[in-house]
Every structure is written in structure tokens, then in C-alpha cells.
C-alpha positions as CSV (number, residue, x, y, z in Angstrom):
1,M,-28.5,-64.4,-16.4
2,P,-27.4,-67.7,-18.1
3,T,-30.0,-70.4,-18.9
4,V,-29.5,-74.1,-19.3
5,G,-31.7,-76.9,-20.6
6,I,-33.6,-78.7,-17.8
7,S,-32.8,-82.1,-19.4
8,Q,-29.1,-81.4,-19.0
9,I,-29.2,-80.9,-15.2
10,K,-27.9,-83.7,-13.1
11,Y,-29.1,-84.6,-9.6
12,T,-26.8,-86.3,-7.1
13,A,-27.8,-89.4,-5.3
14,Q,-28.0,-87.6,-2.0
15,R,-30.6,-85.0,-2.9
16,R,-33.2,-84.3,-0.2
17,P,-36.7,-85.5,-0.8
18,L,-39.2,-82.9,-2.2
19,K,-41.7,-81.1,-0.1
20,P,-44.9,-81.2,-2.2
21,D,-46.5,-78.2,-0.6
22,K,-43.4,-76.1,-1.4
23,V,-43.4,-77.3,-5.0
24,A,-47.1,-76.4,-5.3
25,E,-46.5,-73.0,-3.9
26,L,-43.5,-72.4,-6.2
27,K,-45.4,-73.7,-9.2
28,E,-48.1,-71.2,-8.6
29,S,-45.7,-68.3,-8.0
30,I,-43.5,-69.1,-11.1
31,K,-46.6,-69.4,-13.2
32,A,-47.7,-65.9,-12.2
33,N,-44.4,-64.1,-11.8
34,G,-41.7,-66.2,-13.4
35,L,-38.6,-67.6,-11.7
36,L,-37.4,-64.9,-9.3
37,N,-34.5,-66.8,-7.8
38,P,-32.3,-68.8,-10.2
39,I,-31.1,-72.3,-9.3
40,T,-27.4,-72.9,-8.6
41,L,-25.3,-75.4,-10.6
42,D,-21.7,-76.4,-10.6
43,Q,-19.6,-76.3,-13.8
44,E,-20.7,-79.9,-14.6
45,L,-24.3,-78.9,-14.4
46,N,-24.8,-80.8,-11.1
47,L,-27.6,-79.2,-9.1
48,I,-26.3,-77.5,-5.9
49,A,-29.4,-75.5,-4.8
50,G,-33.0,-75.2,-6.1
51,L,-34.5,-78.7,-6.4
52,H,-38.0,-77.4,-5.6
53,R,-37.7,-74.6,-8.0
54,L,-36.4,-76.9,-10.7
55,T,-39.2,-79.4,-10.1
56,A,-41.8,-76.7,-10.2
57,C,-40.4,-75.4,-13.5
58,E,-40.2,-78.9,-14.9
59,M,-43.9,-79.5,-14.0
60,L,-44.8,-76.3,-15.7
61,G,-43.2,-77.6,-18.9
62,F,-40.2,-75.3,-19.0
63,K,-37.4,-76.4,-21.3
64,Q,-34.8,-73.9,-20.1
65,I,-34.2,-72.5,-16.6
66,E,-32.1,-69.5,-15.3
67,C,-29.2,-70.5,-13.2
68,N,-26.1,-69.4,-11.3
69,I,-23.0,-71.5,-12.2
70,I,-20.3,-71.8,-9.5
71,T,-16.9,-73.3,-10.3
72,F,-15.6,-75.9,-7.8
73,E,-12.2,-77.5,-7.8
74,D,-13.7,-81.0,-7.4
75,G,-16.8,-82.9,-6.7
76,Q,-16.2,-82.9,-2.9
77,Q,-16.4,-79.2,-2.7
78,A,-19.5,-79.1,-4.8
79,R,-21.2,-81.7,-2.5
80,L,-20.1,-79.8,0.6
81,A,-21.8,-76.7,-0.8
82,E,-24.9,-78.6,-1.5
83,I,-25.0,-80.1,2.0
84,D,-24.5,-76.7,3.6
85,E,-27.3,-75.2,1.5
86,N,-29.6,-78.0,2.7
87,L,-28.6,-77.6,6.3
88,I,-29.6,-74.0,6.3
89,R,-33.2,-75.0,6.0
90,S,-35.3,-75.4,9.1
91,E,-37.7,-78.0,7.9
92,L,-35.2,-80.8,7.9
93,E,-36.3,-83.9,9.8
94,A,-34.0,-85.5,12.5
95,L,-33.1,-88.4,10.3
96,E,-32.1,-86.5,7.2
97,R,-30.2,-83.8,9.3
98,G,-28.2,-86.6,10.9
99,E,-27.4,-88.1,7.5
100,L,-26.2,-84.8,6.1
101,W,-24.0,-84.1,9.2
102,L,-22.5,-87.6,8.9
103,E,-21.8,-87.2,5.2
104,R,-20.4,-83.7,5.6
105,E,-18.0,-85.1,8.2
106,K,-16.9,-87.9,6.0
107,I,-16.1,-85.6,3.2
108,L,-14.1,-83.3,5.5
109,E,-12.2,-86.3,6.7
110,Q,-11.3,-87.3,3.1
111,M,-10.1,-83.7,2.5
112,G,-7.9,-83.8,5.6
113,L,-10.1,-81.2,7.4
114,R,-11.5,-83.5,10.1
115,A,-9.4,-83.9,13.3
116,K,-8.8,-87.4,14.4
117,P,-9.1,-88.5,18.0
118,G,-6.0,-87.6,19.9
119,D,-4.8,-84.9,17.5
120,N,-3.1,-81.9,19.0
121,Q,-5.3,-79.1,17.8
122,H,-3.0,-76.3,19.1
123,A,-0.2,-77.8,17.1
124,H,-2.4,-77.9,14.0
125,K,-3.3,-74.3,14.4
126,K,0.3,-73.2,14.7
127,N,1.3,-75.1,11.6
128,K,0.6,-72.6,8.8
129,S,1.0,-75.4,6.2
130,I,-2.4,-76.8,7.2
131,L,-5.0,-74.3,6.1
132,P,-7.6,-74.4,7.5
133,P,-6.8,-76.6,10.5
134,P,-8.7,-79.9,11.0
135,K,-12.0,-79.4,12.9
136,T,-12.9,-81.2,16.1
137,T,-16.3,-82.6,17.0
138,E,-17.0,-79.6,19.2
139,E,-16.2,-77.2,16.3
140,L,-18.3,-79.1,13.8
141,A,-21.2,-79.2,16.3
142,K,-20.9,-75.5,16.9
143,E,-21.0,-74.8,13.1
144,T,-24.4,-76.6,13.0
145,G,-25.7,-74.6,15.9
146,S,-26.0,-77.8,18.0
147,T,-24.4,-79.2,21.2
148,K,-21.7,-81.8,20.9
149,R,-24.1,-84.4,22.4
150,T,-26.9,-83.6,19.9
151,Y,-24.4,-83.8,17.1
152,Q,-23.1,-87.2,18.2
153,I,-26.6,-88.6,18.6
154,A,-27.6,-87.5,15.2
155,K,-24.5,-89.1,13.6
156,Q,-25.2,-92.4,15.6
157,I,-28.7,-92.5,14.2
158,A,-27.5,-91.8,10.6
159,R,-24.7,-94.3,10.9
160,N,-26.4,-97.2,12.6
161,I,-29.9,-97.4,11.2
162,L,-29.7,-99.8,8.2
163,P,-30.7,-98.4,4.7
164,E,-33.7,-100.8,4.5
165,V,-35.1,-99.5,7.8
166,K,-34.5,-95.9,6.9
167,Q,-36.6,-96.4,3.8
168,E,-39.5,-97.6,6.0
169,I,-39.0,-94.6,8.3
170,R,-38.8,-91.9,5.6
171,G,-42.1,-89.9,5.2
172,T,-43.4,-91.1,8.6
173,Q,-43.6,-89.1,11.8
174,I,-40.9,-91.3,13.3
175,A,-38.4,-89.6,10.9
176,G,-38.6,-86.4,13.0
177,K,-38.5,-88.0,16.4
178,T,-34.9,-88.2,17.7
179,T,-35.8,-90.4,20.7
180,A,-37.5,-93.0,18.6
181,L,-34.8,-92.9,16.0
182,L,-32.1,-93.5,18.6
183,E,-34.0,-96.5,20.0
184,I,-34.1,-98.0,16.5
185,A,-30.4,-97.2,15.9
186,R,-29.4,-99.0,19.1
187,A,-31.4,-102.1,18.3
188,G,-29.1,-104.9,17.2
189,S,-26.0,-103.1,18.4
190,E,-24.2,-106.4,19.2
191,E,-25.0,-107.6,15.7
192,N,-23.7,-104.4,14.3
193,K,-20.4,-104.7,16.1
194,K,-20.1,-108.3,14.9
195,A,-20.7,-107.2,11.3
196,E,-18.2,-104.4,11.5
197,K,-15.6,-106.7,13.0
198,A,-16.2,-109.2,10.2
199,E,-16.1,-106.5,7.5
200,K,-12.7,-105.4,8.8
201,A,-11.4,-109.0,8.9
202,A,-12.8,-109.6,5.3
203,R,-10.9,-106.5,4.0
204,Q,-7.7,-107.7,5.7
205,A,-8.1,-111.2,4.2
206,E,-8.7,-109.8,0.7
207,T,-5.5,-107.7,1.1
208,E,-3.6,-110.8,2.1
209,G,-5.1,-112.8,-0.8
210,D,-6.9,-115.3,1.5
211,K,-10.1,-115.7,-0.5
212,K,-11.5,-118.5,1.7
213,K,-11.2,-116.4,4.8
214,A,-12.7,-113.4,3.1
215,Q,-15.7,-115.5,2.0
216,Q,-16.2,-116.9,5.5
217,Q,-16.1,-113.3,7.0
218,A,-18.5,-112.1,4.3
219,M,-21.0,-114.8,5.4
220,I,-20.7,-113.7,9.0
221,V,-21.4,-110.1,7.9
222,A,-24.5,-111.2,5.9
223,Q,-25.9,-113.2,8.9
224,A,-25.2,-110.4,11.4
225,R,-26.7,-107.7,9.1
226,A,-29.8,-109.9,8.6
227,Q,-30.2,-110.2,12.4
228,Q,-29.7,-106.5,12.9
229,L,-32.3,-105.7,10.2
230,E,-34.8,-108.0,11.9
231,L,-34.2,-106.4,15.3
232,Q,-34.4,-102.8,13.9
233,L,-37.6,-103.5,12.0
234,S,-39.1,-105.1,15.1
235,T,-38.1,-102.0,17.1
236,L,-39.6,-99.7,14.5
237,N,-42.9,-101.6,14.7
238,K,-42.9,-101.3,18.5
239,V,-42.1,-97.6,18.4
240,Q,-44.9,-97.0,16.0
241,N,-47.3,-99.0,18.2
242,K,-46.0,-97.3,21.3
243,K,-46.7,-93.9,19.8
244,V,-50.3,-94.8,19.1
245,D,-50.8,-96.2,22.6
246,S,-49.1,-93.1,24.1
247,A,-51.3,-90.7,22.2
248,A,-54.4,-92.5,23.3
249,T,-53.7,-93.2,27.0
250,R,-50.5,-91.7,28.4
251,V,-50.2,-88.1,27.2
252,P,-52.5,-85.6,28.9
253,P,-55.0,-84.1,26.4
254,E,-53.9,-80.6,27.2
255,L,-50.3,-81.4,26.2
256,N,-51.2,-83.4,23.1
257,P,-52.2,-81.6,19.9
258,P,-55.4,-82.8,18.4
259,E,-54.8,-85.7,16.0
260,V,-55.7,-85.1,12.4
261,K,-58.4,-87.6,11.3
262,L,-57.7,-88.8,7.9
263,P,-60.8,-89.4,5.8
264,N,-61.3,-93.0,4.6
265,N,-62.3,-91.8,1.1
266,P,-61.4,-88.3,0.2
267,N,-64.0,-86.4,-1.8
268,V,-62.6,-86.4,-5.4
269,R,-64.0,-84.6,-8.5
270,V,-62.9,-84.7,-12.1
271,G,-60.3,-82.0,-12.6
272,D,-58.8,-82.3,-9.1
273,E,-55.0,-82.3,-8.6
274,W,-53.8,-83.9,-5.4
275,L,-50.3,-83.7,-3.8
276,L,-49.4,-86.8,-1.8
277,D,-46.1,-85.8,-0.1
278,R,-43.8,-86.0,-3.2
279,H,-46.3,-87.6,-5.5
280,M,-49.0,-86.1,-7.8
281,V,-52.4,-87.6,-8.6
282,Y,-54.8,-86.2,-11.2
283,C,-58.5,-87.1,-11.6
284,G,-59.5,-86.9,-15.3
285,D,-58.6,-88.1,-18.7
286,T,-54.9,-89.0,-18.7
287,S,-54.6,-88.6,-22.4
288,D,-55.7,-84.9,-22.0
289,N,-53.2,-82.1,-22.2
290,R,-54.0,-81.0,-18.6
291,F,-52.6,-84.3,-17.3
292,I,-49.7,-84.3,-19.8
293,N,-48.7,-80.8,-18.7
294,L,-48.4,-81.9,-15.1
295,L,-45.8,-84.5,-16.0
296,P,-42.0,-83.9,-15.8
297,T,-40.1,-83.3,-19.0
298,K,-38.5,-86.7,-19.0
299,A,-39.5,-89.5,-16.6
300,T,-37.6,-92.8,-16.2
301,L,-40.5,-95.2,-16.4
302,A,-44.2,-95.3,-17.3
303,I,-46.2,-98.3,-16.2
304,V,-49.7,-98.9,-17.7
305,T,-51.6,-101.8,-16.2
306,S,-54.5,-101.8,-18.7
307,A,-54.3,-101.5,-22.5
308,S,-58.0,-101.0,-23.2
309,N,-59.0,-97.9,-25.1
310,W,-55.3,-97.1,-25.6
311,N,-54.6,-93.4,-26.3
312,H,-51.3,-93.0,-24.5
313,D,-48.7,-92.9,-27.3
314,Y,-47.4,-89.7,-25.8
315,L,-45.8,-91.7,-23.0
316,I,-42.9,-92.8,-25.2
317,D,-41.8,-89.1,-25.4
318,K,-42.4,-88.5,-21.7
319,A,-40.6,-91.6,-20.3
320,R,-37.4,-93.4,-21.1
321,I,-39.2,-96.8,-20.9
322,V,-42.9,-97.6,-21.3
323,A,-44.0,-100.9,-19.7
324,V,-47.5,-102.1,-20.6
325,V,-48.9,-105.0,-18.6
326,L,-51.2,-107.3,-20.7
327,E,-52.9,-110.6,-20.5
328,E,-51.9,-113.4,-22.8
329,G,-54.7,-112.8,-25.3
330,Q,-53.8,-109.1,-25.6
331,I,-50.1,-109.1,-26.1
332,Y,-49.9,-109.9,-29.9
333,N,-52.5,-107.5,-31.1
334,F,-51.3,-104.7,-28.9
335,C,-47.7,-104.9,-29.9
336,T,-48.3,-105.4,-33.6
337,C,-50.6,-102.4,-33.7
338,Q,-48.3,-100.0,-31.9
339,Q,-46.4,-97.1,-33.3
340,M,-44.2,-96.9,-30.2
341,P,-40.8,-98.7,-30.7
342,F,-41.3,-102.2,-29.3
343,R,-38.2,-103.8,-27.7
344,F,-39.2,-107.1,-26.1
345,E,-41.8,-108.8,-23.9
346,L,-41.5,-110.2,-20.5
347,L,-43.5,-113.0,-18.9
348,L,-43.9,-112.1,-15.3
349,G,-46.0,-114.5,-13.3
350,K,-49.1,-115.1,-15.4
351,L,-49.0,-111.7,-17.2
352,Y,-47.0,-110.3,-20.1
353,V,-45.2,-106.9,-20.1
354,A,-44.5,-105.2,-23.3
355,I,-41.4,-102.9,-23.2
356,F,-41.2,-99.9,-25.5
357,S,-38.3,-97.4,-25.7
358,H,-36.6,-95.1,-28.2
359,Q,-33.3,-96.5,-26.8
360,V,-31.9,-100.0,-27.3
361,I,-32.4,-101.9,-24.0
362,S,-31.0,-105.2,-23.2
363,E,-33.5,-107.8,-22.1
364,P,-33.0,-108.6,-18.4
365,H,-32.7,-112.1,-16.9
366,K,-36.0,-113.8,-16.4
367,P,-37.0,-113.2,-12.7
368,T,-38.4,-115.9,-10.6
369,E,-41.3,-116.0,-8.0
370,I,-43.2,-112.9,-9.2
371,E,-46.9,-113.1,-8.5
372,G,-49.6,-110.5,-8.9
373,I,-49.6,-107.0,-10.2
374,E,-47.7,-105.6,-7.1
375,G,-44.9,-108.1,-7.7
376,I,-44.7,-107.1,-11.3
377,V,-44.7,-103.3,-10.6
378,T,-42.0,-103.8,-7.9
379,Y,-39.8,-105.7,-10.3
380,L,-40.2,-103.0,-13.0
381,V,-39.5,-100.2,-10.6
382,N,-36.4,-101.8,-9.3
383,Q,-35.2,-102.9,-12.7
384,Y,-35.6,-99.6,-14.6
385,T,-35.4,-96.8,-12.1
386,N,-32.6,-95.7,-9.7
387,R,-30.8,-92.6,-8.5
388,N,-28.6,-92.5,-11.7
389,L,-31.4,-93.1,-14.2
390,G,-34.0,-91.1,-12.4
391,L,-36.8,-91.7,-9.9
392,F,-39.9,-90.3,-11.8
393,V,-42.5,-93.0,-12.5
394,L,-45.7,-92.3,-14.6
395,A,-48.9,-94.2,-14.0
396,P,-51.8,-93.0,-16.3
397,N,-54.2,-95.5,-14.7
398,L,-54.3,-96.0,-11.0
399,G,-55.9,-99.4,-10.7
400,N,-55.9,-100.2,-7.0
401,G,-53.0,-97.8,-6.3
402,E,-50.3,-100.4,-6.6
403,I,-47.8,-98.2,-8.5
404,L,-48.4,-95.3,-6.2
405,I,-47.8,-97.4,-3.0
406,I,-44.7,-99.2,-4.5
407,C,-43.2,-95.8,-5.4
408,E,-43.8,-94.6,-1.9
409,R,-42.2,-97.8,-0.5
410,T,-39.1,-97.5,-2.7
411,G,-38.5,-93.8,-2.6
412,R,-39.6,-93.1,-6.2
413,I,-41.8,-90.1,-7.3
414,C,-45.1,-91.0,-8.9
415,F,-47.2,-88.9,-11.3
416,A,-50.5,-90.8,-11.6
417,G,-54.0,-90.3,-12.8
418,D,-57.3,-91.8,-13.5
419,N,-60.6,-90.6,-15.0
420,N,-62.7,-92.4,-12.3
421,P,-63.2,-90.3,-9.1
422,Q,-63.9,-93.4,-7.1
423,T,-60.7,-95.1,-8.2
424,V,-58.7,-91.9,-7.3
425,S,-60.5,-91.7,-4.0
426,R,-59.6,-95.3,-3.1
427,A,-56.0,-94.8,-4.1
428,L,-55.7,-91.7,-2.0
429,S,-57.3,-93.5,0.9
430,R,-54.9,-96.4,0.6
431,W,-51.9,-94.0,0.5
432,Q,-53.2,-92.1,3.5
433,N,-53.7,-95.3,5.5
434,W,-50.2,-96.6,4.6
435,T,-48.3,-93.4,5.3
436,Q,-50.5,-91.8,7.9
437,K,-50.3,-88.6,6.0
438,Q,-52.9,-86.3,4.5
439,A,-53.4,-86.0,0.7
440,V,-53.8,-82.3,-0.2
441,K,-55.9,-81.0,-3.1
442,T,-54.0,-78.2,-4.8
443,M,-55.3,-74.7,-5.2
444,L,-54.9,-75.1,-9.0
445,S,-57.7,-77.7,-9.1
446,S,-60.9,-76.8,-10.8
């Protein structure tokens, strides 16, 4: 069985989010028995199947991983294979299933394998030069094991909910509720039509070389999308509040499963490892090997919000960029005493951020209107992480949980820790209250 370096494997932007309980289960199994089922890659080392296995191996410190390599003619075929592998899984939420169906259909359309409205399917099937014949909506729905109506609703949800609203929905109970998602998707439908009409007009104006008209239409698009966003966020808020009211007053107790009561302050001890959906939090010395071994092989960004008792030089080998937030009186002494390769400093609000990296990094334009540690963390996360660079963020001191919460909001994956059980408990409680999910202590904890 061939092996490949984990650092060489590439993720596509459309990878499904991790299921932390599955990663924890796999991590324990692989630690005891090794990797029983190799991951699947294409010839360019893009991951097709096995994100949870790959993540578990990465967290265990593996440098190499066994794999099956499949050759595809092009990237579209590889992405189709990846989508189909994801759709097989039963734990997909309604939102992500609809997104995968919609993306799959768009790829088939680009490949000439999606029937257009009004096409004569019998003629297509008789024409042997078209192999296979383009697929109708009914055929595509049948392939997914769904009705045509269910399939169309799922696509409407995926197509019409704006990306910013999807980000707010992901990881919440709403992501699995088709009725609630459809209500949000339909909010701002008139604004959506107005934006789509203006987008079409803008493209036409650009084709004709009419820059003034193209700019006018772009303004209409921006205004319509902003109105649509406001309406969808408002509807999301109403749906969430409606759900709370319904659970409390409208649904008969015998039909409503008991609600899980989230503890305000989880009981945390030194040595505990906690899974928070896709995030990991450790209670203990974050300069210790136990915490270091929990970290991925190569993260994108490490953020340290305190430089006192500094013993985290290892971060420069664990993350592409290390950002240390300091007060004015600390910046000079800290940077001049560091062995990590210093690149530049940023003044963000009233605090300084020292940027370290083995790579040469261009200094960004000075941002405006950044206040407080949350504003600084948000700026750093947006500036230095994305789907192409990577989404792993390291936080070896939790503070008030700012990095953890911002990673949750922006779809990043946080590996955090702190040696103070009370600090960890507060951060877990804040995350639970924000997401309405339960933090889970792993079986590997002491």
C-alpha cells in the first residue's frame, strides 16, 4: 500500500466540516490498531475520501499515511467522486446535503451531463454520440434516493441562503431543519430577484463595454444583497426564537424529547481534553508535550494573547505564522529577545502584534477601526487563514475564549489550551452558550 506525506495532501474548499466525536473515535482506534482503511487521493494528492481519518492521524503526529490513489481525467471528475463519497453518509445535515446536491448538478451541467428544461430526453437516449445522456431533475433526485420535490427544496435552500447567513447557521440545530431553512431561504426573495436581474444586466453591460452602466448595476446588486442579508438574518433570529417558544409551550411533552441542559461551568481538571464540535481544548501546560502532540502537523496561524512566562518557541514549527499580542511596553523587549524569525509589528487599536514566520510575509495595509482583543483576533484570522492557506488556528492561552469563539464564527478549527481549569471552564461555557452545543470530555483524558 503506497504512503504519502501528510503535509503534501491538499484539501478542496468544499470539504465537509469535521465531526469531532468521529475524529476522537478514530484517533483512539488508530492509536490501538493502526489505520485499517486507507484514505483516497487523486493523482494530484487532493483528498477524495477520509478527512476524519486524515485528521485523526495528523493529531496523533503521523508524518506519513497509507492511501489509495485514483486517477481522474480532470478536476471535475475528482470533485464529483468526492461529493458522491460524502453523500453516502447518513449524518449529513439538511443544509450541507443541499449544497452538495447543488454543486453536483452544476458540475454535471458544465460537463454536458445535465438536461436543460425542454430537452427531448428520448432523442438524447437514442443519440449514441451522447454517452451517458443528460440527466433530468427526476433522475438526479432518484440517484439521491429522494423525491423530486425534496431535491428541489434542498437546492433552493442551498442556492438562496446567502453565504454570511449560512455561516451563522452552520453548527446550530437549524442546519438540520428543512422547514426552518426554507423559511430563511425565501426571506428577501424579491431582493434576490432584483439582485439576479442586476447581475445579468451588469454582465451584459461589461460585454458591451458600457462601464458606467455596469457600475450602476453593480450598485443595485450591492444594495439588494444587503437588504436580502438583513431580511435573512432577521428571519434566522425569528426562527431560533420560535424554536425556543415552541419547545416551551406548543409541543406536547410526550412528543418532544427532553432538552439537554448545558452546564454553565463544566467541571474541568488539569489533564482534560475537550472536543467542542470541530475544536479541541486542553487543560494543562501548553508548553508540555501532551498539548503539543494534540496539535496538527502544520497549522496556519498561532495567536498568543499574553507573552508573560514565554515558553512557546515550538509554535514557529507548528504554525505558518505566529502572532503575539503585546502591550506597548512589552513589544521591544519581547521581539529583541526572540529566537523566532521576526517579520514585522502591527499596531492594532491600542495593542501591538508581533508577527513571526519562517517565510517572508508582506506587511498588510494598516486596518482601521479595530478595537479590543476580539477585533484584533478577527482581523488576524481573516488576514492569515482561508481555505487555500488552511483553517487550523492554535491558541495556547485561552483568555476569555475570544480566539475559540471567533474561530467558531468564521468556520476555522481551533486547537486551544490553558493551564487554569477555571479559565478553561469559562471558555467552554461561553462556547456552549454561543452554539447551544455540549462540550464533550474525551475518553483519552486523565
